[in-house]
N, CA, C, O and CB atoms as a CASP TS submission, in Angstrom:
PFRMAT TS
TARGET T0000
AUTHOR 0000-0000-0000
METHOD Language model
MODEL 1
PARENT N/A
ATOM      1  N   MET     1      -4.589  24.383   8.951  1.00  0.00           N
ATOM      2  CA  MET     1      -4.037  23.324   8.125  1.00  0.00           C
ATOM      3  C   MET     1      -4.762  23.189   6.789  1.00  0.00           C
ATOM      4  O   MET     1      -4.196  22.626   5.852  1.00  0.00           O
ATOM      5  CB  MET     1      -4.092  22.017   8.870  1.00  0.00           C
ATOM      6  N   GLY     2      -5.973  23.678   6.670  1.00  0.00           N
ATOM      7  CA  GLY     2      -6.736  23.556   5.438  1.00  0.00           C
ATOM      8  C   GLY     2      -6.081  24.259   4.271  1.00  0.00           C
ATOM      9  O   GLY     2      -6.122  23.756   3.148  1.00  0.00           O
ATOM     10  N   TRP     3      -5.480  25.410   4.510  1.00  0.00           N
ATOM     11  CA  TRP     3      -4.852  26.154   3.424  1.00  0.00           C
ATOM     12  C   TRP     3      -3.625  25.439   2.893  1.00  0.00           C
ATOM     13  O   TRP     3      -3.302  25.569   1.712  1.00  0.00           O
ATOM     14  CB  TRP     3      -4.478  27.545   3.888  1.00  0.00           C
ATOM     15  N   VAL     4      -2.917  24.672   3.756  1.00  0.00           N
ATOM     16  CA  VAL     4      -1.742  23.934   3.308  1.00  0.00           C
ATOM     17  C   VAL     4      -2.160  22.862   2.301  1.00  0.00           C
ATOM     18  O   VAL     4      -1.513  22.690   1.268  1.00  0.00           O
ATOM     19  CB  VAL     4      -1.001  23.295   4.511  1.00  0.00           C
ATOM     20  N   SER     5      -3.239  22.146   2.604  1.00  0.00           N
ATOM     21  CA  SER     5      -3.727  21.114   1.691  1.00  0.00           C
ATOM     22  C   SER     5      -4.122  21.718   0.351  1.00  0.00           C
ATOM     23  O   SER     5      -3.864  21.126  -0.697  1.00  0.00           O
ATOM     24  CB  SER     5      -4.919  20.372   2.305  1.00  0.00           C
ATOM     25  N   ALA     6      -4.743  22.891   0.375  1.00  0.00           N
ATOM     26  CA  ALA     6      -5.150  23.551  -0.857  1.00  0.00           C
ATOM     27  C   ALA     6      -3.921  23.925  -1.686  1.00  0.00           C
ATOM     28  O   ALA     6      -3.943  23.784  -2.909  1.00  0.00           O
ATOM     29  CB  ALA     6      -5.995  24.803  -0.548  1.00  0.00           C
ATOM     30  N   GLU     7      -2.852  24.397  -1.045  1.00  0.00           N
ATOM     31  CA  GLU     7      -1.635  24.761  -1.771  1.00  0.00           C
ATOM     32  C   GLU     7      -0.988  23.532  -2.390  1.00  0.00           C
ATOM     33  O   GLU     7      -0.531  23.578  -3.532  1.00  0.00           O
ATOM     34  CB  GLU     7      -0.643  25.466  -0.841  1.00  0.00           C
ATOM     35  N   ILE     8      -0.946  22.440  -1.646  1.00  0.00           N
ATOM     36  CA  ILE     8      -0.355  21.205  -2.168  1.00  0.00           C
ATOM     37  C   ILE     8      -1.160  20.716  -3.361  1.00  0.00           C
ATOM     38  O   ILE     8      -0.581  20.268  -4.350  1.00  0.00           O
ATOM     39  CB  ILE     8      -0.292  20.112  -1.071  1.00  0.00           C
ATOM     40  N   LYS     9      -2.473  20.792  -3.288  1.00  0.00           N
ATOM     41  CA  LYS     9      -3.321  20.376  -4.400  1.00  0.00           C
ATOM     42  C   LYS     9      -3.024  21.213  -5.638  1.00  0.00           C
ATOM     43  O   LYS     9      -2.945  20.670  -6.740  1.00  0.00           O
ATOM     44  CB  LYS     9      -4.805  20.493  -4.020  1.00  0.00           C
ATOM     45  N   ASP    10      -2.859  22.521  -5.477  1.00  0.00           N
ATOM     46  CA  ASP    10      -2.538  23.395  -6.605  1.00  0.00           C
ATOM     47  C   ASP    10      -1.186  23.026  -7.208  1.00  0.00           C
ATOM     48  O   ASP    10      -1.023  23.039  -8.428  1.00  0.00           O
ATOM     49  CB  ASP    10      -2.537  24.867  -6.163  1.00  0.00           C
ATOM     50  N   VAL    11      -0.221  22.699  -6.358  1.00  0.00           N
ATOM     51  CA  VAL    11       1.106  22.320  -6.848  1.00  0.00           C
ATOM     52  C   VAL    11       1.020  21.014  -7.617  1.00  0.00           C
ATOM     53  O   VAL    11       1.635  20.890  -8.676  1.00  0.00           O
ATOM     54  CB  VAL    11       2.110  22.193  -5.682  1.00  0.00           C
ATOM     55  N   LYS    12       0.275  20.035  -7.116  1.00  0.00           N
ATOM     56  CA  LYS    12       0.137  18.749  -7.790  1.00  0.00           C
ATOM     57  C   LYS    12      -0.448  18.919  -9.183  1.00  0.00           C
ATOM     58  O   LYS    12      -0.073  18.195 -10.105  1.00  0.00           O
ATOM     59  CB  LYS    12      -0.735  17.809  -6.967  1.00  0.00           C
ATOM     60  N   GLU    13      -1.351  19.855  -9.343  1.00  0.00           N
ATOM     61  CA  GLU    13      -1.977  20.066 -10.636  1.00  0.00           C
ATOM     62  C   GLU    13      -1.075  20.828 -11.599  1.00  0.00           C
ATOM     63  O   GLU    13      -1.385  20.899 -12.789  1.00  0.00           O
ATOM     64  CB  GLU    13      -3.274  20.805 -10.461  1.00  0.00           C
ATOM     65  N   SER    14       0.020  21.396 -11.129  1.00  0.00           N
ATOM     66  CA  SER    14       0.871  22.217 -11.988  1.00  0.00           C
ATOM     67  C   SER    14       2.109  21.467 -12.496  1.00  0.00           C
ATOM     68  O   SER    14       3.118  22.101 -12.805  1.00  0.00           O
ATOM     69  CB  SER    14       1.303  23.457 -11.238  1.00  0.00           C
ATOM     70  N   TYR    15       2.054  20.135 -12.587  1.00  0.00           N
ATOM     71  CA  TYR    15       3.175  19.368 -13.120  1.00  0.00           C
ATOM     72  C   TYR    15       3.392  19.708 -14.592  1.00  0.00           C
ATOM     73  O   TYR    15       2.442  19.791 -15.371  1.00  0.00           O
ATOM     74  CB  TYR    15       2.930  17.854 -12.946  1.00  0.00           C
ATOM     75  N   LYS    16       4.633  19.900 -14.952  1.00  0.00           N
ATOM     76  CA  LYS    16       5.005  20.029 -16.357  1.00  0.00           C
ATOM     77  C   LYS    16       6.405  19.445 -16.519  1.00  0.00           C
ATOM     78  O   LYS    16       7.182  19.403 -15.565  1.00  0.00           O
ATOM     79  CB  LYS    16       4.950  21.529 -16.835  1.00  0.00           C
ATOM     80  N   PHE    17       6.715  19.005 -17.709  1.00  0.00           N
ATOM     81  CA  PHE    17       8.002  18.364 -17.968  1.00  0.00           C
ATOM     82  C   PHE    17       9.111  19.402 -18.079  1.00  0.00           C
ATOM     83  O   PHE    17       8.982  20.394 -18.797  1.00  0.00           O
ATOM     84  CB  PHE    17       7.936  17.523 -19.247  1.00  0.00           C
ATOM     85  N   GLU    18      10.192  19.160 -17.365  1.00  0.00           N
ATOM     86  CA  GLU    18      11.415  19.962 -17.485  1.00  0.00           C
ATOM     87  C   GLU    18      12.590  18.990 -17.553  1.00  0.00           C
ATOM     88  O   GLU    18      12.703  18.092 -16.719  1.00  0.00           O
ATOM     89  CB  GLU    18      11.575  20.976 -16.274  1.00  0.00           C
ATOM     90  N   ASN    19      13.453  19.165 -18.532  1.00  0.00           N
ATOM     91  CA  ASN    19      14.588  18.256 -18.725  1.00  0.00           C
ATOM     92  C   ASN    19      15.547  18.269 -17.545  1.00  0.00           C
ATOM     93  O   ASN    19      15.719  19.284 -16.870  1.00  0.00           O
ATOM     94  CB  ASN    19      15.337  18.620 -19.988  1.00  0.00           C
ATOM     95  N   HIS    20      16.173  17.104 -17.312  1.00  0.00           N
ATOM     96  CA  HIS    20      17.261  17.004 -16.345  1.00  0.00           C
ATOM     97  C   HIS    20      18.534  17.527 -16.987  1.00  0.00           C
ATOM     98  O   HIS    20      18.633  17.604 -18.212  1.00  0.00           O
ATOM     99  CB  HIS    20      17.448  15.542 -15.854  1.00  0.00           C
ATOM    100  N   LYS    21      19.502  17.884 -16.164  1.00  0.00           N
ATOM    101  CA  LYS    21      20.815  18.276 -16.664  1.00  0.00           C
ATOM    102  C   LYS    21      21.866  17.498 -15.863  1.00  0.00           C
ATOM    103  O   LYS    21      22.393  18.000 -14.870  1.00  0.00           O
ATOM    104  CB  LYS    21      21.036  19.839 -16.546  1.00  0.00           C
ATOM    105  N   PRO    22      22.165  16.265 -16.303  1.00  0.00           N
ATOM    106  CA  PRO    22      23.116  15.442 -15.551  1.00  0.00           C
ATOM    107  C   PRO    22      24.545  15.962 -15.668  1.00  0.00           C
ATOM    108  O   PRO    22      24.971  16.462 -16.709  1.00  0.00           O
ATOM    109  CB  PRO    22      23.056  14.002 -16.035  1.00  0.00           C
ATOM    110  N   GLN    23      25.256  15.827 -14.570  1.00  0.00           N
ATOM    111  CA  GLN    23      26.676  16.191 -14.558  1.00  0.00           C
ATOM    112  C   GLN    23      27.405  15.207 -13.656  1.00  0.00           C
ATOM    113  O   GLN    23      26.804  14.625 -12.753  1.00  0.00           O
ATOM    114  CB  GLN    23      26.889  17.671 -14.070  1.00  0.00           C
ATOM    115  N   THR    24      28.686  15.021 -13.892  1.00  0.00           N
ATOM    116  CA  THR    24      29.492  14.142 -13.050  1.00  0.00           C
ATOM    117  C   THR    24      30.151  14.974 -11.954  1.00  0.00           C
ATOM    118  O   THR    24      30.553  16.118 -12.164  1.00  0.00           O
ATOM    119  CB  THR    24      30.563  13.385 -13.894  1.00  0.00           C
ATOM    120  N   ILE    25      30.246  14.368 -10.798  1.00  0.00           N
ATOM    121  CA  ILE    25      30.856  15.016  -9.633  1.00  0.00           C
ATOM    122  C   ILE    25      31.984  14.118  -9.141  1.00  0.00           C
ATOM    123  O   ILE    25      31.849  12.895  -9.153  1.00  0.00           O
ATOM    124  CB  ILE    25      29.797  15.278  -8.492  1.00  0.00           C
ATOM    125  N   LYS    26      33.073  14.698  -8.717  1.00  0.00           N
ATOM    126  CA  LYS    26      34.188  13.910  -8.199  1.00  0.00           C
ATOM    127  C   LYS    26      33.731  13.020  -7.048  1.00  0.00           C
ATOM    128  O   LYS    26      32.896  13.414  -6.233  1.00  0.00           O
ATOM    129  CB  LYS    26      35.329  14.830  -7.738  1.00  0.00           C
ATOM    130  N   ARG    27      34.285  11.826  -6.995  1.00  0.00           N
ATOM    131  CA  ARG    27      34.045  10.840  -5.945  1.00  0.00           C
ATOM    132  C   ARG    27      32.642  10.228  -5.955  1.00  0.00           C
ATOM    133  O   ARG    27      32.314   9.452  -5.057  1.00  0.00           O
ATOM    134  CB  ARG    27      34.287  11.470  -4.624  1.00  0.00           C
ATOM    135  N   ILE    28      31.807  10.555  -6.942  1.00  0.00           N
ATOM    136  CA  ILE    28      30.486   9.931  -7.062  1.00  0.00           C
ATOM    137  C   ILE    28      30.449   9.228  -8.420  1.00  0.00           C
ATOM    138  O   ILE    28      30.614   9.876  -9.454  1.00  0.00           O
ATOM    139  CB  ILE    28      29.311  11.000  -6.923  1.00  0.00           C
ATOM    140  N   PRO    29      30.232   7.906  -8.428  1.00  0.00           N
ATOM    141  CA  PRO    29      30.295   7.170  -9.698  1.00  0.00           C
ATOM    142  C   PRO    29      29.086   7.363 -10.617  1.00  0.00           C
ATOM    143  O   PRO    29      29.119   6.904 -11.759  1.00  0.00           O
ATOM    144  CB  PRO    29      30.447   5.719  -9.412  1.00  0.00           C
ATOM    145  N   TRP    30      28.034   8.017 -10.163  1.00  0.00           N
ATOM    146  CA  TRP    30      26.833   8.224 -10.968  1.00  0.00           C
ATOM    147  C   TRP    30      26.652   9.706 -11.292  1.00  0.00           C
ATOM    148  O   TRP    30      27.026  10.570 -10.499  1.00  0.00           O
ATOM    149  CB  TRP    30      25.593   7.682 -10.234  1.00  0.00           C
ATOM    150  N   PRO    31      26.081   9.993 -12.453  1.00  0.00           N
ATOM    151  CA  PRO    31      25.736  11.389 -12.766  1.00  0.00           C
ATOM    152  C   PRO    31      24.644  11.897 -11.816  1.00  0.00           C
ATOM    153  O   PRO    31      23.841  11.112 -11.310  1.00  0.00           O
ATOM    154  CB  PRO    31      25.266  11.518 -14.244  1.00  0.00           C
ATOM    155  N   VAL    32      24.621  13.189 -11.582  1.00  0.00           N
ATOM    156  CA  VAL    32      23.636  13.832 -10.711  1.00  0.00           C
ATOM    157  C   VAL    32      23.035  15.005 -11.482  1.00  0.00           C
ATOM    158  O   VAL    32      23.756  15.760 -12.135  1.00  0.00           O
ATOM    159  CB  VAL    32      24.285  14.310  -9.350  1.00  0.00           C
ATOM    160  N   CYS    33      21.700  15.155 -11.401  1.00  0.00           N
ATOM    161  CA  CYS    33      21.059  16.266 -12.086  1.00  0.00           C
ATOM    162  C   CYS    33      21.423  17.575 -11.390  1.00  0.00           C
ATOM    163  O   CYS    33      21.284  17.706 -10.174  1.00  0.00           O
ATOM    164  CB  CYS    33      19.525  16.076 -12.126  1.00  0.00           C
ATOM    165  N   GLN    34      21.882  18.524 -12.167  1.00  0.00           N
ATOM    166  CA  GLN    34      22.293  19.817 -11.631  1.00  0.00           C
ATOM    167  C   GLN    34      21.107  20.596 -11.072  1.00  0.00           C
ATOM    168  O   GLN    34      21.277  21.386 -10.143  1.00  0.00           O
ATOM    169  CB  GLN    34      22.989  20.634 -12.710  1.00  0.00           C
ATOM    170  N   TYR    35      19.899  20.389 -11.623  1.00  0.00           N
ATOM    171  CA  TYR    35      18.723  21.153 -11.205  1.00  0.00           C
ATOM    172  C   TYR    35      18.018  20.557  -9.987  1.00  0.00           C
ATOM    173  O   TYR    35      17.764  21.264  -9.011  1.00  0.00           O
ATOM    174  CB  TYR    35      17.748  21.247 -12.348  1.00  0.00           C
ATOM    175  N   CYS    36      17.699  19.248 -10.038  1.00  0.00           N
ATOM    176  CA  CYS    36      16.878  18.661  -8.966  1.00  0.00           C
ATOM    177  C   CYS    36      17.642  17.728  -8.032  1.00  0.00           C
ATOM    178  O   CYS    36      17.117  17.351  -6.984  1.00  0.00           O
ATOM    179  CB  CYS    36      15.735  17.907  -9.569  1.00  0.00           C
ATOM    180  N   GLY    37      18.871  17.348  -8.386  1.00  0.00           N
ATOM    181  CA  GLY    37      19.670  16.502  -7.513  1.00  0.00           C
ATOM    182  C   GLY    37      19.426  15.013  -7.679  1.00  0.00           C
ATOM    183  O   GLY    37      19.918  14.223  -6.873  1.00  0.00           O
ATOM    184  N   LEU    38      18.685  14.605  -8.696  1.00  0.00           N
ATOM    185  CA  LEU    38      18.421  13.188  -8.934  1.00  0.00           C
ATOM    186  C   LEU    38      19.726  12.462  -9.247  1.00  0.00           C
ATOM    187  O   LEU    38      20.479  12.875 -10.128  1.00  0.00           O
ATOM    188  CB  LEU    38      17.408  13.006 -10.089  1.00  0.00           C
ATOM    189  N   VAL    39      19.985  11.380  -8.520  1.00  0.00           N
ATOM    190  CA  VAL    39      21.166  10.561  -8.758  1.00  0.00           C
ATOM    191  C   VAL    39      20.772   9.481  -9.763  1.00  0.00           C
ATOM    192  O   VAL    39      19.798   8.759  -9.547  1.00  0.00           O
ATOM    193  CB  VAL    39      21.720   9.932  -7.419  1.00  0.00           C
ATOM    194  N   TYR    40      21.513   9.368 -10.847  1.00  0.00           N
ATOM    195  CA  TYR    40      21.192   8.444 -11.928  1.00  0.00           C
ATOM    196  C   TYR    40      21.617   7.019 -11.579  1.00  0.00           C
ATOM    197  O   TYR    40      22.624   6.525 -12.087  1.00  0.00           O
ATOM    198  CB  TYR    40      21.866   8.892 -13.225  1.00  0.00           C
ATOM    199  N   LEU    41      20.857   6.369 -10.722  1.00  0.00           N
ATOM    200  CA  LEU    41      21.090   4.964 -10.398  1.00  0.00           C
ATOM    201  C   LEU    41      20.494   4.103 -11.507  1.00  0.00           C
ATOM    202  O   LEU    41      19.695   4.583 -12.312  1.00  0.00           O
ATOM    203  CB  LEU    41      20.473   4.592  -9.009  1.00  0.00           C
ATOM    204  N   LYS    42      20.878   2.854 -11.545  1.00  0.00           N
ATOM    205  CA  LYS    42      20.354   1.952 -12.574  1.00  0.00           C
ATOM    206  C   LYS    42      19.237   1.106 -11.979  1.00  0.00           C
ATOM    207  O   LYS    42      19.432  -0.074 -11.685  1.00  0.00           O
ATOM    208  CB  LYS    42      21.479   1.045 -13.152  1.00  0.00           C
ATOM    209  N   ASN    43      18.053   1.720 -11.800  1.00  0.00           N
ATOM    210  CA  ASN    43      16.902   0.982 -11.297  1.00  0.00           C
ATOM    211  C   ASN    43      15.614   1.522 -11.925  1.00  0.00           C
ATOM    212  O   ASN    43      15.623   2.523 -12.641  1.00  0.00           O
ATOM    213  CB  ASN    43      16.834   1.070  -9.757  1.00  0.00           C
ATOM    214  N   LYS    44      14.520   0.837 -11.639  1.00  0.00           N
ATOM    215  CA  LYS    44      13.232   1.155 -12.256  1.00  0.00           C
ATOM    216  C   LYS    44      12.727   2.549 -11.862  1.00  0.00           C
ATOM    217  O   LYS    44      12.224   3.283 -12.712  1.00  0.00           O
ATOM    218  CB  LYS    44      12.198   0.105 -11.866  1.00  0.00           C
ATOM    219  N   VAL    45      12.856   2.913 -10.599  1.00  0.00           N
ATOM    220  CA  VAL    45      12.359   4.207 -10.120  1.00  0.00           C
ATOM    221  C   VAL    45      13.134   5.358 -10.761  1.00  0.00           C
ATOM    222  O   VAL    45      12.538   6.346 -11.190  1.00  0.00           O
ATOM    223  CB  VAL    45      12.461   4.290  -8.584  1.00  0.00           C
ATOM    224  N   THR    46      14.441   5.234 -10.826  1.00  0.00           N
ATOM    225  CA  THR    46      15.255   6.288 -11.439  1.00  0.00           C
ATOM    226  C   THR    46      14.921   6.446 -12.913  1.00  0.00           C
ATOM    227  O   THR    46      14.840   7.565 -13.420  1.00  0.00           O
ATOM    228  CB  THR    46      16.747   5.983 -11.269  1.00  0.00           C
ATOM    229  N   LYS    47      14.727   5.326 -13.601  1.00  0.00           N
ATOM    230  CA  LYS    47      14.367   5.390 -15.014  1.00  0.00           C
ATOM    231  C   LYS    47      13.047   6.146 -15.196  1.00  0.00           C
ATOM    232  O   LYS    47      12.923   6.973 -16.099  1.00  0.00           O
ATOM    233  CB  LYS    47      14.259   3.968 -15.609  1.00  0.00           C
ATOM    234  N   TRP    48      12.071   5.863 -14.341  1.00  0.00           N
ATOM    235  CA  TRP    48      10.776   6.557 -14.410  1.00  0.00           C
ATOM    236  C   TRP    48      10.962   8.053 -14.149  1.00  0.00           C
ATOM    237  O   TRP    48      10.400   8.883 -14.863  1.00  0.00           O
ATOM    238  CB  TRP    48       9.775   5.953 -13.386  1.00  0.00           C
ATOM    239  N   CYS    49      11.747   8.395 -13.131  1.00  0.00           N
ATOM    240  CA  CYS    49      11.988   9.800 -12.789  1.00  0.00           C
ATOM    241  C   CYS    49      12.684  10.544 -13.923  1.00  0.00           C
ATOM    242  O   CYS    49      12.383  11.713 -14.165  1.00  0.00           O
ATOM    243  CB  CYS    49      12.823   9.899 -11.517  1.00  0.00           C
ATOM    244  N   ILE    50      13.602   9.896 -14.615  1.00  0.00           N
ATOM    245  CA  ILE    50      14.288  10.520 -15.745  1.00  0.00           C
ATOM    246  C   ILE    50      13.292  10.812 -16.864  1.00  0.00           C
ATOM    247  O   ILE    50      13.354  11.868 -17.493  1.00  0.00           O
ATOM    248  CB  ILE    50      15.431   9.613 -16.260  1.00  0.00           C
ATOM    249  N   GLN    51      12.380   9.882 -17.113  1.00  0.00           N
ATOM    250  CA  GLN    51      11.375  10.076 -18.157  1.00  0.00           C
ATOM    251  C   GLN    51      10.414  11.213 -17.835  1.00  0.00           C
ATOM    252  O   GLN    51       9.926  11.879 -18.748  1.00  0.00           O
ATOM    253  CB  GLN    51      10.595   8.798 -18.367  1.00  0.00           C
ATOM    254  N   LYS    52      10.132  11.448 -16.553  1.00  0.00           N
ATOM    255  CA  LYS    52       9.157  12.470 -16.158  1.00  0.00           C
ATOM    256  C   LYS    52       9.777  13.837 -15.945  1.00  0.00           C
ATOM    257  O   LYS    52       9.044  14.819 -15.826  1.00  0.00           O
ATOM    258  CB  LYS    52       8.456  12.047 -14.902  1.00  0.00           C
ATOM    259  N   GLY    53      11.096  13.943 -15.894  1.00  0.00           N
ATOM    260  CA  GLY    53      11.766  15.232 -15.782  1.00  0.00           C
ATOM    261  C   GLY    53      12.029  15.671 -14.347  1.00  0.00           C
ATOM    262  O   GLY    53      11.777  14.927 -13.399  1.00  0.00           O
ATOM    263  N   CYS    54      12.538  16.887 -14.204  1.00  0.00           N
ATOM    264  CA  CYS    54      12.938  17.407 -12.895  1.00  0.00           C
ATOM    265  C   CYS    54      11.775  17.566 -11.912  1.00  0.00           C
ATOM    266  O   CYS    54      11.983  17.523 -10.700  1.00  0.00           O
ATOM    267  CB  CYS    54      13.618  18.733 -13.072  1.00  0.00           C
ATOM    268  N   LEU    55      10.584  17.746 -12.409  1.00  0.00           N
ATOM    269  CA  LEU    55       9.424  17.909 -11.527  1.00  0.00           C
ATOM    270  C   LEU    55       8.695  16.589 -11.323  1.00  0.00           C
ATOM    271  O   LEU    55       7.479  16.576 -11.128  1.00  0.00           O
ATOM    272  CB  LEU    55       8.462  18.952 -12.096  1.00  0.00           C
ATOM    273  N   HIS    56       9.435  15.464 -11.366  1.00  0.00           N
ATOM    274  CA  HIS    56       8.820  14.145 -11.242  1.00  0.00           C
ATOM    275  C   HIS    56       8.055  13.969  -9.928  1.00  0.00           C
ATOM    276  O   HIS    56       7.088  13.209  -9.881  1.00  0.00           O
ATOM    277  CB  HIS    56       9.882  13.075 -11.358  1.00  0.00           C
ATOM    278  N   GLU    57       8.474  14.660  -8.857  1.00  0.00           N
ATOM    279  CA  GLU    57       7.793  14.529  -7.567  1.00  0.00           C
ATOM    280  C   GLU    57       6.389  15.129  -7.591  1.00  0.00           C
ATOM    281  O   GLU    57       5.563  14.786  -6.745  1.00  0.00           O
ATOM    282  CB  GLU    57       8.615  15.196  -6.477  1.00  0.00           C
ATOM    283  N   LEU    58       6.106  16.012  -8.538  1.00  0.00           N
ATOM    284  CA  LEU    58       4.777  16.607  -8.656  1.00  0.00           C
ATOM    285  C   LEU    58       3.842  15.776  -9.534  1.00  0.00           C
ATOM    286  O   LEU    58       2.646  16.059  -9.603  1.00  0.00           O
ATOM    287  CB  LEU    58       4.890  18.009  -9.217  1.00  0.00           C
ATOM    288  N   HIS    59       4.376  14.761 -10.199  1.00  0.00           N
ATOM    289  CA  HIS    59       3.563  13.939 -11.097  1.00  0.00           C
ATOM    290  C   HIS    59       2.558  13.137 -10.273  1.00  0.00           C
ATOM    291  O   HIS    59       2.859  12.710  -9.159  1.00  0.00           O
ATOM    292  CB  HIS    59       4.459  12.990 -11.952  1.00  0.00           C
ATOM    293  N   LYS    60       1.366  12.937 -10.828  1.00  0.00           N
ATOM    294  CA  LYS    60       0.299  12.246 -10.100  1.00  0.00           C
ATOM    295  C   LYS    60       0.630  10.793  -9.778  1.00  0.00           C
ATOM    296  O   LYS    60       0.092  10.251  -8.812  1.00  0.00           O
ATOM    297  CB  LYS    60      -0.973  12.300 -10.896  1.00  0.00           C
ATOM    298  N   ASP    61       1.488  10.150 -10.546  1.00  0.00           N
ATOM    299  CA  ASP    61       1.839   8.746 -10.324  1.00  0.00           C
ATOM    300  C   ASP    61       3.120   8.565  -9.519  1.00  0.00           C
ATOM    301  O   ASP    61       3.607   7.440  -9.408  1.00  0.00           O
ATOM    302  CB  ASP    61       1.982   8.045 -11.645  1.00  0.00           C
ATOM    303  N   PHE    62       3.671   9.606  -8.967  1.00  0.00           N
ATOM    304  CA  PHE    62       4.964   9.512  -8.282  1.00  0.00           C
ATOM    305  C   PHE    62       4.938   8.532  -7.113  1.00  0.00           C
ATOM    306  O   PHE    62       5.813   7.671  -7.023  1.00  0.00           O
ATOM    307  CB  PHE    62       5.385  10.879  -7.785  1.00  0.00           C
ATOM    308  N   LYS    63       3.976   8.639  -6.233  1.00  0.00           N
ATOM    309  CA  LYS    63       3.939   7.759  -5.044  1.00  0.00           C
ATOM    310  C   LYS    63       3.740   6.303  -5.417  1.00  0.00           C
ATOM    311  O   LYS    63       4.240   5.417  -4.725  1.00  0.00           O
ATOM    312  CB  LYS    63       2.827   8.193  -4.096  1.00  0.00           C
ATOM    313  N   SER    64       3.022   6.039  -6.494  1.00  0.00           N
ATOM    314  CA  SER    64       2.803   4.643  -6.905  1.00  0.00           C
ATOM    315  C   SER    64       4.067   4.016  -7.465  1.00  0.00           C
ATOM    316  O   SER    64       4.160   2.791  -7.548  1.00  0.00           O
ATOM    317  CB  SER    64       1.691   4.563  -7.943  1.00  0.00           C
ATOM    318  N   GLN    65       5.042   4.830  -7.851  1.00  0.00           N
ATOM    319  CA  GLN    65       6.296   4.302  -8.401  1.00  0.00           C
ATOM    320  C   GLN    65       7.290   3.914  -7.308  1.00  0.00           C
ATOM    321  O   GLN    65       8.245   3.186  -7.575  1.00  0.00           O
ATOM    322  CB  GLN    65       6.932   5.329  -9.328  1.00  0.00           C
ATOM    323  N   LEU    66       7.079   4.385  -6.099  1.00  0.00           N
ATOM    324  CA  LEU    66       8.020   4.073  -5.021  1.00  0.00           C
ATOM    325  C   LEU    66       7.806   2.708  -4.441  1.00  0.00           C
ATOM    326  O   LEU    66       8.524   2.307  -3.525  1.00  0.00           O
ATOM    327  CB  LEU    66       7.918   5.087  -3.935  1.00  0.00           C
TER
END
């Protein structure tokens, strides 16, 4: 299990900004990012995720935003 933690740590340190690519899908009233699947809801967490880009889950502050 030690090697898994080391890999996760390396991934956490490799955050970089990548733009979202929102698109509309039939039967869904909100845009969805074509790359990461983020649904553009109108709330604080979604706004933060949009600002941080597609790799928002790798950002160091991600868990504190939930």
